[in-house]
Backbone atoms as SQL, in Angstrom:
CREATE TABLE atoms (id INTEGER PRIMARY KEY, chain TEXT, resi INTEGER, resn TEXT, atom TEXT, x REAL, y REAL, z REAL);
INSERT INTO atoms VALUES
  (1, 'A', 1, 'MET', 'N', 3.962, 18.004, 3.505),
  (2, 'A', 1, 'MET', 'CA', 3.649, 17.170, 4.651),
  (3, 'A', 1, 'MET', 'C', 4.597, 15.978, 4.664),
  (4, 'A', 2, 'SER', 'N', 5.077, 15.635, 5.829),
  (5, 'A', 2, 'SER', 'CA', 6.002, 14.510, 5.920),
  (6, 'A', 2, 'SER', 'C', 5.241, 13.187, 5.917),
  (7, 'A', 3, 'LEU', 'N', 5.945, 12.147, 5.593),
  (8, 'A', 3, 'LEU', 'CA', 5.385, 10.807, 5.525),
  (9, 'A', 3, 'LEU', 'C', 5.968, 9.985, 6.661),
  (10, 'A', 4, 'THR', 'N', 5.100, 9.233, 7.333),
  (11, 'A', 4, 'THR', 'CA', 5.528, 8.310, 8.371),
  (12, 'A', 4, 'THR', 'C', 5.134, 6.914, 7.938),
  (13, 'A', 5, 'VAL', 'N', 6.081, 5.988, 8.006),
  (14, 'A', 5, 'VAL', 'CA', 5.823, 4.602, 7.622),
  (15, 'A', 5, 'VAL', 'C', 6.318, 3.719, 8.763),
  (16, 'A', 6, 'ASP', 'N', 5.391, 2.963, 9.370),
  (17, 'A', 6, 'ASP', 'CA', 5.724, 2.052, 10.468),
  (18, 'A', 6, 'ASP', 'C', 5.359, 0.628, 10.075),
  (19, 'A', 7, 'THR', 'N', 6.161, -0.310, 10.528),
  (20, 'A', 7, 'THR', 'CA', 5.942, -1.714, 10.201),
  (21, 'A', 7, 'THR', 'C', 5.777, -2.532, 11.470),
  (22, 'A', 8, 'THR', 'N', 4.780, -3.428, 11.451),
  (23, 'A', 8, 'THR', 'CA', 4.624, -4.413, 12.518),
  (24, 'A', 8, 'THR', 'C', 4.505, -5.788, 11.880),
  (25, 'A', 9, 'ILE', 'N', 4.911, -6.802, 12.628),
  (26, 'A', 9, 'ILE', 'CA', 4.861, -8.178, 12.124),
  (27, 'A', 9, 'ILE', 'C', 4.101, -9.027, 13.132),
  (28, 'A', 10, 'ASP', 'N', 3.153, -9.806, 12.622),
  (29, 'A', 10, 'ASP', 'CA', 2.378, -10.726, 13.443),
  (30, 'A', 10, 'ASP', 'C', 2.320, -12.056, 12.704),
  (31, 'A', 11, 'GLY', 'N', 3.213, -12.960, 13.060),
  (32, 'A', 11, 'GLY', 'CA', 3.285, -14.241, 12.375),
  (33, 'A', 11, 'GLY', 'C', 3.702, -14.065, 10.935),
  (34, 'A', 12, 'ALA', 'N', 2.849, -14.524, 10.017),
  (35, 'A', 12, 'ALA', 'CA', 3.153, -14.448, 8.588),
  (36, 'A', 12, 'ALA', 'C', 2.646, -13.154, 7.961),
  (37, 'A', 13, 'ARG', 'N', 2.134, -12.240, 8.788),
  (38, 'A', 13, 'ARG', 'CA', 1.579, -10.988, 8.262),
  (39, 'A', 13, 'ARG', 'C', 2.433, -9.798, 8.689),
  (40, 'A', 14, 'ARG', 'N', 2.808, -9.021, 7.690),
  (41, 'A', 14, 'ARG', 'CA', 3.526, -7.765, 7.917),
  (42, 'A', 14, 'ARG', 'C', 2.555, -6.646, 7.565),
  (43, 'A', 15, 'THR', 'N', 2.395, -5.694, 8.474),
  (44, 'A', 15, 'THR', 'CA', 1.525, -4.556, 8.231),
  (45, 'A', 15, 'THR', 'C', 2.369, -3.296, 8.167),
  (46, 'A', 16, 'VAL', 'N', 2.195, -2.565, 7.093),
  (47, 'A', 16, 'VAL', 'CA', 2.881, -1.292, 6.898),
  (48, 'A', 16, 'VAL', 'C', 1.824, -0.202, 7.033),
  (49, 'A', 17, 'ARG', 'N', 1.942, 0.599, 8.088),
  (50, 'A', 17, 'ARG', 'CA', 1.010, 1.703, 8.331),
  (51, 'A', 17, 'ARG', 'C', 1.638, 2.992, 7.809),
  (52, 'A', 18, 'VAL', 'N', 0.882, 3.654, 6.937),
  (53, 'A', 18, 'VAL', 'CA', 1.369, 4.861, 6.281),
  (54, 'A', 18, 'VAL', 'C', 0.537, 6.043, 6.779),
  (55, 'A', 19, 'ALA', 'N', 1.213, 7.133, 7.114),
  (56, 'A', 19, 'ALA', 'CA', 0.509, 8.339, 7.556),
  (57, 'A', 19, 'ALA', 'C', 1.113, 9.550, 6.838),
  (58, 'A', 20, 'GLY', 'N', 0.242, 10.385, 6.292),
  (59, 'A', 20, 'GLY', 'CA', 0.680, 11.577, 5.578),
  (60, 'A', 20, 'GLY', 'C', 0.349, 11.470, 4.102),
  (61, 'A', 21, 'GLU', 'N', 0.712, 12.496, 3.369),
  (62, 'A', 21, 'GLU', 'CA', 0.477, 12.511, 1.928),
  (63, 'A', 21, 'GLU', 'C', 1.593, 11.773, 1.209),
  (64, 'A', 22, 'VAL', 'N', 1.208, 10.889, 0.288),
  (65, 'A', 22, 'VAL', 'CA', 2.193, 10.146, -0.497),
  (66, 'A', 22, 'VAL', 'C', 2.295, 10.819, -1.862),
  (67, 'A', 23, 'ASP', 'N', 3.483, 11.336, -2.155),
  (68, 'A', 23, 'ASP', 'CA', 3.674, 12.003, -3.441),
  (69, 'A', 23, 'ASP', 'C', 5.107, 11.769, -3.931),
  (70, 'A', 24, 'VAL', 'N', 5.448, 12.412, -5.030),
  (71, 'A', 24, 'VAL', 'CA', 6.737, 12.201, -5.670),
  (72, 'A', 24, 'VAL', 'C', 7.904, 12.508, -4.722),
  (73, 'A', 25, 'SER', 'N', 7.694, 13.391, -3.763),
  (74, 'A', 25, 'SER', 'CA', 8.786, 13.777, -2.868),
  (75, 'A', 25, 'SER', 'C', 9.140, 12.708, -1.834),
  (76, 'A', 26, 'ASN', 'N', 8.227, 11.757, -1.581),
  (77, 'A', 26, 'ASN', 'CA', 8.492, 10.761, -0.547),
  (78, 'A', 26, 'ASN', 'C', 8.125, 9.329, -0.933),
  (79, 'A', 27, 'ALA', 'N', 7.741, 9.114, -2.174),
  (80, 'A', 27, 'ALA', 'CA', 7.324, 7.783, -2.611),
  (81, 'A', 27, 'ALA', 'C', 8.448, 6.757, -2.488),
  (82, 'A', 28, 'ASP', 'N', 9.703, 7.199, -2.620),
  (83, 'A', 28, 'ASP', 'CA', 10.825, 6.261, -2.482),
  (84, 'A', 28, 'ASP', 'C', 10.883, 5.650, -1.089),
  (85, 'A', 29, 'GLN', 'N', 10.491, 6.419, -0.081),
  (86, 'A', 29, 'GLN', 'CA', 10.460, 5.901, 1.290),
  (87, 'A', 29, 'GLN', 'C', 9.462, 4.748, 1.387),
  (88, 'A', 30, 'LEU', 'N', 8.286, 4.912, 0.805),
  (89, 'A', 30, 'LEU', 'CA', 7.281, 3.849, 0.805),
  (90, 'A', 30, 'LEU', 'C', 7.773, 2.660, -0.009),
  (91, 'A', 31, 'ARG', 'N', 8.349, 2.916, -1.177),
  (92, 'A', 31, 'ARG', 'CA', 8.865, 1.838, -2.031),
  (93, 'A', 31, 'ARG', 'C', 9.910, 1.010, -1.288),
  (94, 'A', 32, 'SER', 'N', 10.824, 1.660, -0.607),
  (95, 'A', 32, 'SER', 'CA', 11.875, 0.953, 0.132),
  (96, 'A', 32, 'SER', 'C', 11.293, 0.064, 1.222),
  (97, 'A', 33, 'THR', 'N', 10.315, 0.593, 1.944),
  (98, 'A', 33, 'THR', 'CA', 9.683, -0.190, 3.015),
  (99, 'A', 33, 'THR', 'C', 8.942, -1.391, 2.449),
  (100, 'A', 34, 'LEU', 'N', 8.233, -1.207, 1.350),
  (101, 'A', 34, 'LEU', 'CA', 7.508, -2.323, 0.742),
  (102, 'A', 34, 'LEU', 'C', 8.468, -3.357, 0.172),
  (103, 'A', 35, 'ASP', 'N', 9.543, -2.913, -0.461),
  (104, 'A', 35, 'ASP', 'CA', 10.535, -3.855, -0.984),
  (105, 'A', 35, 'ASP', 'C', 11.157, -4.671, 0.143),
  (106, 'A', 36, 'GLU', 'N', 11.451, -4.009, 1.251),
  (107, 'A', 36, 'GLU', 'CA', 11.985, -4.711, 2.416),
  (108, 'A', 36, 'GLU', 'C', 10.985, -5.759, 2.906),
  (109, 'A', 37, 'GLY', 'N', 9.714, -5.376, 2.950),
  (110, 'A', 37, 'GLY', 'CA', 8.669, -6.305, 3.376),
  (111, 'A', 37, 'GLY', 'C', 8.522, -7.490, 2.452),
  (112, 'A', 38, 'LEU', 'N', 8.666, -7.259, 1.166),
  (113, 'A', 38, 'LEU', 'CA', 8.539, -8.353, 0.201),
  (114, 'A', 38, 'LEU', 'C', 9.722, -9.312, 0.259),
  (115, 'A', 39, 'SER', 'N', 10.825, -8.860, 0.795),
  (116, 'A', 39, 'SER', 'CA', 12.020, -9.703, 0.896),
  (117, 'A', 39, 'SER', 'C', 12.138, -10.405, 2.240),
  (118, 'A', 40, 'ALA', 'N', 11.243, -10.084, 3.175),
  (119, 'A', 40, 'ALA', 'CA', 11.390, -10.559, 4.545),
  (120, 'A', 40, 'ALA', 'C', 10.894, -11.980, 4.776),
  (121, 'A', 41, 'GLY', 'N', 10.001, -12.480, 3.938),
  (122, 'A', 41, 'GLY', 'CA', 9.567, -13.862, 4.079),
  (123, 'A', 41, 'GLY', 'C', 8.137, -14.065, 4.556),
  (124, 'A', 42, 'GLU', 'N', 7.442, -13.000, 4.991),
  (125, 'A', 42, 'GLU', 'CA', 6.035, -13.175, 5.371),
  (126, 'A', 42, 'GLU', 'C', 5.209, -13.425, 4.101),
  (127, 'A', 43, 'THR', 'N', 4.055, -14.068, 4.280),
  (128, 'A', 43, 'THR', 'CA', 3.210, -14.395, 3.131),
  (129, 'A', 43, 'THR', 'C', 2.103, -13.378, 2.888),
  (130, 'A', 44, 'ASP', 'N', 1.873, -12.497, 3.851),
  (131, 'A', 44, 'ASP', 'CA', 0.863, -11.450, 3.703),
  (132, 'A', 44, 'ASP', 'C', 1.495, -10.099, 3.996),
  (133, 'A', 45, 'LEU', 'N', 1.244, -9.147, 3.117),
  (134, 'A', 45, 'LEU', 'CA', 1.723, -7.784, 3.304),
  (135, 'A', 45, 'LEU', 'C', 0.521, -6.859, 3.198),
  (136, 'A', 46, 'VAL', 'N', 0.198, -6.187, 4.303),
  (137, 'A', 46, 'VAL', 'CA', -0.936, -5.279, 4.354),
  (138, 'A', 46, 'VAL', 'C', -0.401, -3.852, 4.405),
  (139, 'A', 47, 'VAL', 'N', -0.906, -3.012, 3.514),
  (140, 'A', 47, 'VAL', 'CA', -0.532, -1.602, 3.495),
  (141, 'A', 47, 'VAL', 'C', -1.748, -0.818, 3.982),
  (142, 'A', 48, 'ASP', 'N', -1.673, -0.325, 5.208),
  (143, 'A', 48, 'ASP', 'CA', -2.781, 0.385, 5.849),
  (144, 'A', 48, 'ASP', 'C', -2.685, 1.872, 5.513),
  (145, 'A', 49, 'LEU', 'N', -3.672, 2.352, 4.757),
  (146, 'A', 49, 'LEU', 'CA', -3.678, 3.745, 4.306),
  (147, 'A', 49, 'LEU', 'C', -4.701, 4.601, 5.048),
  (148, 'A', 50, 'ALA', 'N', -5.129, 4.180, 6.230),
  (149, 'A', 50, 'ALA', 'CA', -6.167, 4.908, 6.968),
  (150, 'A', 50, 'ALA', 'C', -5.785, 6.353, 7.253),
  (151, 'A', 51, 'GLU', 'N', -4.496, 6.634, 7.343),
  (152, 'A', 51, 'GLU', 'CA', -4.056, 7.995, 7.659),
  (153, 'A', 51, 'GLU', 'C', -3.397, 8.692, 6.464),
  (154, 'A', 52, 'VAL', 'N', -3.794, 8.275, 5.256),
  (155, 'A', 52, 'VAL', 'CA', -3.276, 8.897, 4.030),
  (156, 'A', 52, 'VAL', 'C', -4.419, 9.664, 3.361),
  (157, 'A', 53, 'PRO', 'N', -4.400, 10.998, 3.468),
  (158, 'A', 53, 'PRO', 'CA', -5.478, 11.780, 2.862),
  (159, 'A', 53, 'PRO', 'C', -5.306, 12.026, 1.368),
  (160, 'A', 54, 'TYR', 'N', -4.076, 11.795, 0.851),
  (161, 'A', 54, 'TYR', 'CA', -3.788, 12.098, -0.549),
  (162, 'A', 54, 'TYR', 'C', -2.672, 11.184, -1.036),
  (163, 'A', 55, 'ILE', 'N', -2.828, 10.693, -2.269),
  (164, 'A', 55, 'ILE', 'CA', -1.764, 9.917, -2.903),
  (165, 'A', 55, 'ILE', 'C', -1.741, 10.318, -4.378),
  (166, 'A', 56, 'ASP', 'N', -0.539, 10.612, -4.883),
  (167, 'A', 56, 'ASP', 'CA', -0.449, 11.016, -6.285),
  (168, 'A', 56, 'ASP', 'C', -0.122, 9.803, -7.149),
  (169, 'A', 57, 'SER', 'N', 0.060, 10.049, -8.439),
  (170, 'A', 57, 'SER', 'CA', 0.297, 8.951, -9.385),
  (171, 'A', 57, 'SER', 'C', 1.587, 8.194, -9.075),
  (172, 'A', 58, 'THR', 'N', 2.576, 8.887, -8.549),
  (173, 'A', 58, 'THR', 'CA', 3.827, 8.212, -8.188),
  (174, 'A', 58, 'THR', 'C', 3.579, 7.215, -7.064),
  (175, 'A', 59, 'GLY', 'N', 2.828, 7.631, -6.054),
  (176, 'A', 59, 'GLY', 'CA', 2.503, 6.740, -4.944),
  (177, 'A', 59, 'GLY', 'C', 1.671, 5.548, -5.388),
  (178, 'A', 60, 'ILE', 'N', 0.719, 5.793, -6.275),
  (179, 'A', 60, 'ILE', 'CA', -0.105, 4.700, -6.796),
  (180, 'A', 60, 'ILE', 'C', 0.770, 3.736, -7.588),
  (181, 'A', 61, 'GLY', 'N', 1.707, 4.280, -8.358),
  (182, 'A', 61, 'GLY', 'CA', 2.641, 3.423, -9.097),
  (183, 'A', 61, 'GLY', 'C', 3.482, 2.562, -8.177),
  (184, 'A', 62, 'VAL', 'N', 3.875, 3.106, -7.028),
  (185, 'A', 62, 'VAL', 'CA', 4.632, 2.329, -6.039),
  (186, 'A', 62, 'VAL', 'C', 3.788, 1.155, -5.549),
  (187, 'A', 63, 'LEU', 'N', 2.516, 1.412, -5.239),
  (188, 'A', 63, 'LEU', 'CA', 1.651, 0.337, -4.750),
  (189, 'A', 63, 'LEU', 'C', 1.399, -0.726, -5.815),
  (190, 'A', 64, 'VAL', 'N', 1.129, -0.304, -7.036),
  (191, 'A', 64, 'VAL', 'CA', 0.869, -1.259, -8.122),
  (192, 'A', 64, 'VAL', 'C', 2.130, -2.072, -8.418),
  (193, 'A', 65, 'GLY', 'N', 3.282, -1.421, -8.447),
  (194, 'A', 65, 'GLY', 'CA', 4.537, -2.142, -8.660),
  (195, 'A', 65, 'GLY', 'C', 4.788, -3.156, -7.561),
  (196, 'A', 66, 'ALA', 'N', 4.515, -2.776, -6.313),
  (197, 'A', 66, 'ALA', 'CA', 4.684, -3.699, -5.187),
  (198, 'A', 66, 'ALA', 'C', 3.714, -4.873, -5.312),
  (199, 'A', 67, 'ALA', 'N', 2.491, -4.601, -5.778),
  (200, 'A', 67, 'ALA', 'CA', 1.520, -5.685, -5.964),
  (201, 'A', 67, 'ALA', 'C', 2.016, -6.684, -7.003),
  (202, 'A', 68, 'HIS', 'N', 2.615, -6.200, -8.076),
  (203, 'A', 68, 'HIS', 'CA', 3.157, -7.092, -9.110),
  (204, 'A', 68, 'HIS', 'C', 4.321, -7.915, -8.568),
  (205, 'A', 69, 'ARG', 'N', 5.230, -7.265, -7.836),
  (206, 'A', 69, 'ARG', 'CA', 6.363, -7.989, -7.253),
  (207, 'A', 69, 'ARG', 'C', 5.892, -9.007, -6.217),
  (208, 'A', 70, 'ALA', 'N', 4.861, -8.645, -5.460),
  (209, 'A', 70, 'ALA', 'CA', 4.306, -9.561, -4.469),
  (210, 'A', 70, 'ALA', 'C', 3.744, -10.805, -5.152),
  (211, 'A', 71, 'ALA', 'N', 2.995, -10.605, -6.226),
  (212, 'A', 71, 'ALA', 'CA', 2.419, -11.741, -6.951),
  (213, 'A', 71, 'ALA', 'C', 3.512, -12.667, -7.467),
  (214, 'A', 72, 'GLU', 'N', 4.594, -12.100, -7.961),
  (215, 'A', 72, 'GLU', 'CA', 5.712, -12.909, -8.459),
  (216, 'A', 72, 'GLU', 'C', 6.347, -13.744, -7.347),
  (217, 'A', 73, 'LYS', 'N', 6.324, -13.223, -6.116),
  (218, 'A', 73, 'LYS', 'CA', 6.950, -13.908, -4.988),
  (219, 'A', 73, 'LYS', 'C', 5.974, -14.785, -4.207),
  (220, 'A', 74, 'GLY', 'N', 4.707, -14.803, -4.619),
  (221, 'A', 74, 'GLY', 'CA', 3.713, -15.589, -3.905),
  (222, 'A', 74, 'GLY', 'C', 3.267, -14.952, -2.591),
  (223, 'A', 75, 'VAL', 'N', 3.406, -13.639, -2.499),
  (224, 'A', 75, 'VAL', 'CA', 2.991, -12.889, -1.318),
  (225, 'A', 75, 'VAL', 'C', 1.675, -12.198, -1.643),
  (226, 'A', 76, 'ARG', 'N', 0.732, -12.231, -0.717),
  (227, 'A', 76, 'ARG', 'CA', -0.535, -11.529, -0.924),
  (228, 'A', 76, 'ARG', 'C', -0.399, -10.114, -0.387),
  (229, 'A', 77, 'LEU', 'N', -0.498, -9.134, -1.271),
  (230, 'A', 77, 'LEU', 'CA', -0.455, -7.729, -0.873),
  (231, 'A', 77, 'LEU', 'C', -1.876, -7.196, -0.865),
  (232, 'A', 78, 'GLU', 'N', -2.221, -6.520, 0.214),
  (233, 'A', 78, 'GLU', 'CA', -3.550, -5.931, 0.359),
  (234, 'A', 78, 'GLU', 'C', -3.405, -4.482, 0.810),
  (235, 'A', 79, 'VAL', 'N', -4.103, -3.589, 0.137),
  (236, 'A', 79, 'VAL', 'CA', -4.176, -2.203, 0.576),
  (237, 'A', 79, 'VAL', 'C', -5.447, -2.090, 1.414),
  (238, 'A', 80, 'ALA', 'N', -5.283, -1.689, 2.682),
  (239, 'A', 80, 'ALA', 'CA', -6.401, -1.665, 3.618),
  (240, 'A', 80, 'ALA', 'C', -6.767, -0.239, 4.024),
  (241, 'A', 81, 'ARG', 'N', -8.039, -0.038, 4.259),
  (242, 'A', 81, 'ARG', 'CA', -8.615, 1.162, 4.863),
  (243, 'A', 81, 'ARG', 'C', -8.260, 2.486, 4.194),
  (244, 'A', 82, 'PRO', 'N', -8.265, 2.535, 2.859),
  (245, 'A', 82, 'PRO', 'CA', -7.996, 3.835, 2.235),
  (246, 'A', 82, 'PRO', 'C', -9.123, 4.812, 2.543),
  (247, 'A', 83, 'GLN', 'N', -8.771, 6.070, 2.720),
  (248, 'A', 83, 'GLN', 'CA', -9.791, 7.089, 2.914),
  (249, 'A', 83, 'GLN', 'C', -10.639, 7.192, 1.651),
  (250, 'A', 84, 'ARG', 'N', -11.826, 7.714, 1.800),
  (251, 'A', 84, 'ARG', 'CA', -12.807, 7.739, 0.701),
  (252, 'A', 84, 'ARG', 'C', -12.232, 8.338, -0.587),
  (253, 'A', 85, 'ASN', 'N', -11.571, 9.481, -0.497),
  (254, 'A', 85, 'ASN', 'CA', -11.065, 10.128, -1.711),
  (255, 'A', 85, 'ASN', 'C', -9.938, 9.317, -2.348),
  (256, 'A', 86, 'VAL', 'N', -9.120, 8.649, -1.540),
  (257, 'A', 86, 'VAL', 'CA', -8.046, 7.802, -2.066),
  (258, 'A', 86, 'VAL', 'C', -8.653, 6.568, -2.725),
  (259, 'A', 87, 'ALA', 'N', -9.643, 5.956, -2.074),
  (260, 'A', 87, 'ALA', 'CA', -10.318, 4.786, -2.651),
  (261, 'A', 87, 'ALA', 'C', -10.994, 5.145, -3.969),
  (262, 'A', 88, 'ARG', 'N', -11.553, 6.344, -4.043),
  (263, 'A', 88, 'ARG', 'CA', -12.204, 6.779, -5.276),
  (264, 'A', 88, 'ARG', 'C', -11.199, 6.862, -6.423),
  (265, 'A', 89, 'VAL', 'N', -10.009, 7.382, -6.148),
  (266, 'A', 89, 'VAL', 'CA', -8.969, 7.465, -7.179),
  (267, 'A', 89, 'VAL', 'C', -8.561, 6.063, -7.630),
  (268, 'A', 90, 'PHE', 'N', -8.393, 5.146, -6.676),
  (269, 'A', 90, 'PHE', 'CA', -8.059, 3.768, -7.045),
  (270, 'A', 90, 'PHE', 'C', -9.125, 3.185, -7.967),
  (271, 'A', 91, 'GLY', 'N', -10.385, 3.441, -7.629),
  (272, 'A', 91, 'GLY', 'CA', -11.487, 2.936, -8.447),
  (273, 'A', 91, 'GLY', 'C', -11.492, 3.542, -9.843),
  (274, 'A', 92, 'MET', 'N', -11.253, 4.847, -9.922),
  (275, 'A', 92, 'MET', 'CA', -11.232, 5.521, -11.227),
  (276, 'A', 92, 'MET', 'C', -10.103, 4.990, -12.102),
  (277, 'A', 93, 'LEU', 'N', -8.990, 4.610, -11.476),
  (278, 'A', 93, 'LEU', 'CA', -7.843, 4.094, -12.238),
  (279, 'A', 93, 'LEU', 'C', -7.954, 2.594, -12.507),
  (280, 'A', 94, 'GLY', 'N', -8.932, 1.942, -11.890),
  (281, 'A', 94, 'GLY', 'CA', -9.150, 0.515, -12.124),
  (282, 'A', 94, 'GLY', 'C', -8.141, -0.391, -11.442),
  (283, 'A', 95, 'VAL', 'N', -7.576, 0.051, -10.323),
  (284, 'A', 95, 'VAL', 'CA', -6.565, -0.766, -9.638),
  (285, 'A', 95, 'VAL', 'C', -7.078, -1.376, -8.333),
  (286, 'A', 96, 'THR', 'N', -8.363, -1.213, -8.041),
  (287, 'A', 96, 'THR', 'CA', -8.924, -1.705, -6.776),
  (288, 'A', 96, 'THR', 'C', -8.697, -3.195, -6.593),
  (289, 'A', 97, 'SER', 'N', -9.021, -3.997, -7.599),
  (290, 'A', 97, 'SER', 'CA', -8.845, -5.443, -7.445),
  (291, 'A', 97, 'SER', 'C', -7.368, -5.828, -7.462),
  (292, 'A', 98, 'GLU', 'N', -6.572, -5.119, -8.222),
  (293, 'A', 98, 'GLU', 'CA', -5.138, -5.395, -8.284),
  (294, 'A', 98, 'GLU', 'C', -4.470, -5.167, -6.927),
  (295, 'A', 99, 'LEU', 'N', -5.010, -4.210, -6.171),
  (296, 'A', 99, 'LEU', 'CA', -4.464, -3.901, -4.850),
  (297, 'A', 99, 'LEU', 'C', -5.198, -4.642, -3.737),
  (298, 'A', 100, 'ASN', 'N', -6.114, -5.547, -4.126),
  (299, 'A', 100, 'ASN', 'CA', -6.867, -6.358, -3.161),
  (300, 'A', 100, 'ASN', 'C', -7.559, -5.509, -2.104),
  (301, 'A', 101, 'ILE', 'N', -8.196, -4.441, -2.551),
  (302, 'A', 101, 'ILE', 'CA', -8.955, -3.589, -1.645),
  (303, 'A', 101, 'ILE', 'C', -10.324, -4.216, -1.475),
  (304, 'A', 102, 'GLY', 'N', -10.674, -4.544, -0.244),
  (305, 'A', 102, 'GLY', 'CA', -11.959, -5.191, 0.029),
  (306, 'A', 102, 'GLY', 'C', -13.131, -4.255, -0.211),
  (307, 'A', 103, 'GLU', 'N', -14.295, -4.821, -0.386),
  (308, 'A', 103, 'GLU', 'CA', -15.513, -4.026, -0.615),
  (309, 'A', 103, 'GLU', 'C', -15.732, -3.028, 0.516),
  (310, 'A', 104, 'GLU', 'N', -15.531, -3.464, 1.760),
  (311, 'A', 104, 'GLU', 'CA', -15.747, -2.564, 2.889),
  (312, 'A', 104, 'GLU', 'C', -14.736, -1.425, 2.910),
  (313, 'A', 105, 'ASP', 'N', -13.588, -1.627, 2.263),
  (314, 'A', 105, 'ASP', 'CA', -12.555, -0.603, 2.231),
  (315, 'A', 105, 'ASP', 'C', -12.703, 0.350, 1.062),
  (316, 'A', 106, 'ALA', 'N', -13.441, -0.008, 0.040),
  (317, 'A', 106, 'ALA', 'CA', -13.509, 0.775, -1.192),
  (318, 'A', 106, 'ALA', 'C', -14.686, 1.752, -1.179),
  (319, 'A', 107, 'ARG', 'N', -15.022, 2.279, -0.035),
  (320, 'A', 107, 'ARG', 'CA', -16.169, 3.185, 0.090),
  (321, 'A', 107, 'ARG', 'C', -15.875, 4.535, -0.471);
């Protein structure tokens, strides 16, 4: 399945909307987009995963790495609206708080 990554900017907030399965074959595309977002100067970076039915360990590593780089730069990174099965994996791996997934999103 192909991956689609779209970016919108609203003031100090950059939203990256991801659609498709995130895996080793396309994680670099997500990493590049997030790195670009972290270098752009906004103070909030939201990664919307509402249309991601599956994410593998490589994709999760991309998100966790981006969260660490964001913290170093003083940018707040938030993973928003993960689907139930994706949120469950985040919870099992213990990265929910690191990715700033809200209670309403971690269902």
